[in-house]
Backbone as JSON Lines, residues from 0, in Angstrom:
{"i":0,"aa":"M","n":[106.98,103.27,72.81],"ca":[106.69,103.27,74.1],"c":[105.86,104.66,74.38]}
{"i":1,"aa":"N","n":[105.28,104.71,75.03],"ca":[104.19,105.42,75.69],"c":[104.28,106.22,77.16]}
{"i":2,"aa":"V","n":[103.7,107.35,77.37],"ca":[103.92,107.59,78.77],"c":[103.44,106.65,79.6]}
{"i":3,"aa":"S","n":[102.91,105.92,79.59],"ca":[101.98,105.07,80.82],"c":[102.86,104.17,80.6]}
{"i":4,"aa":"A","n":[103.42,103.2,79.28],"ca":[104.74,102.33,79.82],"c":[106.09,102.87,80.65]}
{"i":5,"aa":"N","n":[106.38,104.06,80.55],"ca":[107.47,104.79,80.67],"c":[107.17,105.32,82.61]}
{"i":6,"aa":"I","n":[106.03,105.15,82.59],"ca":[105.76,105.54,84.18],"c":[106.12,104.13,85.04]}
{"i":7,"aa":"S","n":[105.27,102.86,83.97],"ca":[105.32,101.6,84.79],"c":[106.64,101.37,84.79]}
{"i":8,"aa":"S","n":[107.65,101.61,83.64],"ca":[108.97,101.0,84.03],"c":[109.18,101.84,85.31]}
{"i":9,"aa":"I","n":[109.03,102.76,85.89],"ca":[109.78,103.46,86.37],"c":[109.01,103.3,88.45]}
{"i":10,"aa":"Q","n":[107.94,102.73,87.9],"ca":[107.28,102.25,89.01],"c":[108.08,100.68,89.53]}
{"i":11,"aa":"T","n":[108.25,100.04,88.33],"ca":[109.02,98.89,88.78],"c":[110.66,98.81,89.52]}
{"i":12,"aa":"N","n":[110.94,99.82,88.85],"ca":[112.03,100.15,88.9],"c":[112.8,100.43,90.58]}
{"i":13,"aa":"Q","n":[111.45,101.2,90.99],"ca":[111.48,101.7,92.51],"c":[111.91,100.56,92.97]}
{"i":14,"aa":"S","n":[110.86,99.58,93.07],"ca":[110.62,98.49,93.39],"c":[111.75,97.95,93.66]}
{"i":15,"aa":"F","n":[112.45,97.11,92.81],"ca":[113.58,97.04,92.54],"c":[114.92,97.88,93.36]}
{"i":16,"aa":"L","n":[114.67,99.07,93.39],"ca":[115.26,99.96,94.11],"c":[114.94,99.48,95.71]}
{"i":17,"aa":"N","n":[114.11,99.34,96.15],"ca":[113.79,99.88,97.16],"c":[114.45,98.34,97.7]}
{"i":18,"aa":"T","n":[114.23,97.49,96.9],"ca":[114.64,96.29,97.56],"c":[116.45,96.01,97.52]}
{"i":19,"aa":"T","n":[117.16,96.45,96.63],"ca":[118.39,96.35,96.57],"c":[118.98,97.58,97.95]}
{"i":20,"aa":"A","n":[118.29,98.27,98.23],"ca":[118.82,99.45,99.4],"c":[118.15,98.61,100.69]}
{"i":21,"aa":"K","n":[117.16,97.95,100.96],"ca":[116.88,97.73,101.83],"c":[118.09,96.34,102.21]}
{"i":22,"aa":"N","n":[119.01,95.35,101.05],"ca":[119.67,94.32,100.8],"c":[121.24,94.92,100.7]}
{"i":23,"aa":"I","n":[121.32,95.85,101.08],"ca":[122.56,96.68,101.42],"c":[122.22,97.05,102.82]}
{"i":24,"aa":"K","n":[121.15,97.42,103.15],"ca":[121.29,97.92,104.74],"c":[120.73,96.99,105.9]}
{"i":25,"aa":"D","n":[120.64,95.63,105.17],"ca":[120.68,94.57,105.9],"c":[121.9,94.04,106.09]}
{"i":26,"aa":"Q","n":[123.08,94.28,104.96],"ca":[124.09,93.48,104.95],"c":[123.98,92.24,104.13]}
{"i":27,"aa":"S","n":[122.83,91.62,103.46],"ca":[122.04,90.31,102.89],"c":[122.32,90.45,101.51]}
{"i":28,"aa":"G","n":[123.3,89.98,101.69],"ca":[123.33,89.83,99.39],"c":[125.41,90.31,99.46]}
{"i":29,"aa":"D","n":[125.61,90.33,98.04],"ca":[126.79,90.72,97.71],"c":[126.42,92.36,97.29]}
{"i":30,"aa":"L","n":[127.55,93.28,98.47],"ca":[127.26,94.55,98.1],"c":[128.19,95.02,96.79]}
{"i":31,"aa":"A","n":[129.38,94.44,95.58],"ca":[128.97,94.98,94.46],"c":[127.87,94.62,94.23]}
{"i":32,"aa":"K","n":[127.53,93.57,94.02],"ca":[126.47,93.44,93.25],"c":[125.16,94.66,92.69]}
{"i":33,"aa":"D","n":[125.01,94.46,94.46],"ca":[124.0,95.24,95.07],"c":[123.84,96.94,94.1]}
{"i":34,"aa":"M","n":[125.31,97.26,94.56],"ca":[125.95,98.84,94.19],"c":[125.33,98.77,92.61]}
{"i":35,"aa":"T","n":[125.9,97.73,91.84],"ca":[126.06,97.57,90.23],"c":[124.57,97.98,90.07]}
{"i":36,"aa":"N","n":[124.06,96.98,90.47],"ca":[122.16,97.43,90.07],"c":[121.4,98.68,90.42]}
{"i":37,"aa":"L","n":[122.05,99.51,91.9],"ca":[121.52,100.9,91.81],"c":[122.26,101.39,90.26]}
{"i":38,"aa":"I","n":[123.55,101.57,90.48],"ca":[123.68,102.56,89.27],"c":[123.14,102.09,87.9]}
{"i":39,"aa":"V","n":[122.97,100.92,87.76],"ca":[122.31,100.64,86.48],"c":[120.52,100.99,86.66]}
{"i":40,"aa":"S","n":[119.86,101.0,87.84],"ca":[118.65,101.53,88.14],"c":[118.55,102.79,87.77]}
{"i":41,"aa":"E","n":[119.53,103.8,88.43],"ca":[119.86,104.9,88.62],"c":[120.02,105.15,87.05]}
{"i":42,"aa":"K","n":[120.52,104.57,86.08],"ca":[120.46,105.07,84.64],"c":[119.4,104.7,83.52]}
{"i":43,"aa":"V","n":[118.36,103.53,84.08],"ca":[117.37,103.66,83.61],"c":[116.19,104.35,83.68]}
{"i":44,"aa":"N","n":[116.4,104.68,85.37],"ca":[115.52,106.03,85.51],"c":[115.63,106.94,85.02]}
{"i":45,"aa":"A","n":[116.7,107.46,84.32],"ca":[117.14,109.02,83.53],"c":[116.74,108.3,82.12]}
{"i":46,"aa":"V","n":[116.3,107.46,81.61],"ca":[116.51,107.23,80.59],"c":[115.0,107.28,80.24]}
{"i":47,"aa":"N","n":[113.96,106.53,81.58],"ca":[112.54,106.45,81.14],"c":[112.06,108.28,81.88]}
{"i":48,"aa":"V","n":[112.41,108.97,82.55],"ca":[112.46,110.33,82.3],"c":[112.69,110.93,81.35]}
{"i":49,"aa":"E","n":[114.02,110.93,80.53],"ca":[114.02,111.83,79.25],"c":[113.13,111.22,78.36]}
{"i":50,"aa":"A","n":[112.73,109.83,77.58],"ca":[111.55,109.52,77.08],"c":[110.34,110.18,77.18]}
{"i":51,"aa":"I","n":[110.0,110.36,78.72],"ca":[108.98,111.12,78.98],"c":[108.58,113.27,78.23]}
{"i":52,"aa":"K","n":[109.69,113.36,78.79],"ca":[109.86,114.55,78.69],"c":[109.56,114.72,77.09]}
{"i":53,"aa":"T","n":[111.02,113.87,76.25],"ca":[110.53,114.16,74.71],"c":[109.64,114.35,74.28]}
{"i":54,"aa":"Q","n":[108.61,112.72,75.0],"ca":[107.37,112.77,74.63],"c":[106.61,113.99,74.8]}
{"i":55,"aa":"D","n":[106.77,114.38,75.95],"ca":[105.83,115.96,76.1],"c":[106.0,116.99,75.47]}
{"i":56,"aa":"D","n":[107.23,117.13,74.91],"ca":[107.41,118.35,74.05],"c":[106.94,117.79,72.62]}
{"i":57,"aa":"M","n":[107.19,116.49,72.3],"ca":[106.62,116.93,70.45],"c":[105.04,117.01,71.06]}
{"i":58,"aa":"L","n":[104.36,116.49,72.42],"ca":[102.72,116.51,72.13],"c":[102.36,118.2,72.16]}
{"i":59,"aa":"G","n":[103.71,118.44,72.48],"ca":[103.43,119.84,73.08],"c":[103.71,121.05,71.53]}
{"i":60,"aa":"S","n":[104.51,120.07,70.65],"ca":[104.85,120.88,70.03],"c":[103.83,120.51,68.62]}
{"i":61,"aa":"L","n":[102.58,119.41,68.9],"ca":[102.3,119.28,67.95],"c":[100.76,120.0,68.26]}
{"i":62,"aa":"L","n":[100.51,119.91,69.73],"ca":[99.52,120.76,69.82],"c":[99.54,122.55,69.23]}
{"i":63,"aa":"D","n":[100.96,122.87,69.6],"ca":[101.44,124.14,68.86],"c":[100.75,124.69,67.09]}
{"i":64,"aa":"I","n":[101.1,123.4,66.86],"ca":[101.07,123.38,65.0],"c":[99.11,123.31,65.35]}
{"i":65,"aa":"K","n":[98.99,122.13,65.88],"ca":[97.53,122.16,65.57],"c":[96.4,123.7,66.08]}
{"i":66,"aa":"A","n":[97.22,124.66,66.81],"ca":[96.83,126.0,67.41],"c":[96.73,126.57,66.09]}
């Protein structure tokens, strides 16, 4: 997976989070399902951020080796 795919996933997940938060605010929908979705989305974002950090570290190491 590349950085742009991770960023795209984060953006898609953010839209989902916004919709879920609106459902909770408006009390339209199943609260248990919405809270579960928020927890899963939080984990998805954390994984994507870690992947970006790892890719950045790897690229930095490659540049250090090349220099």
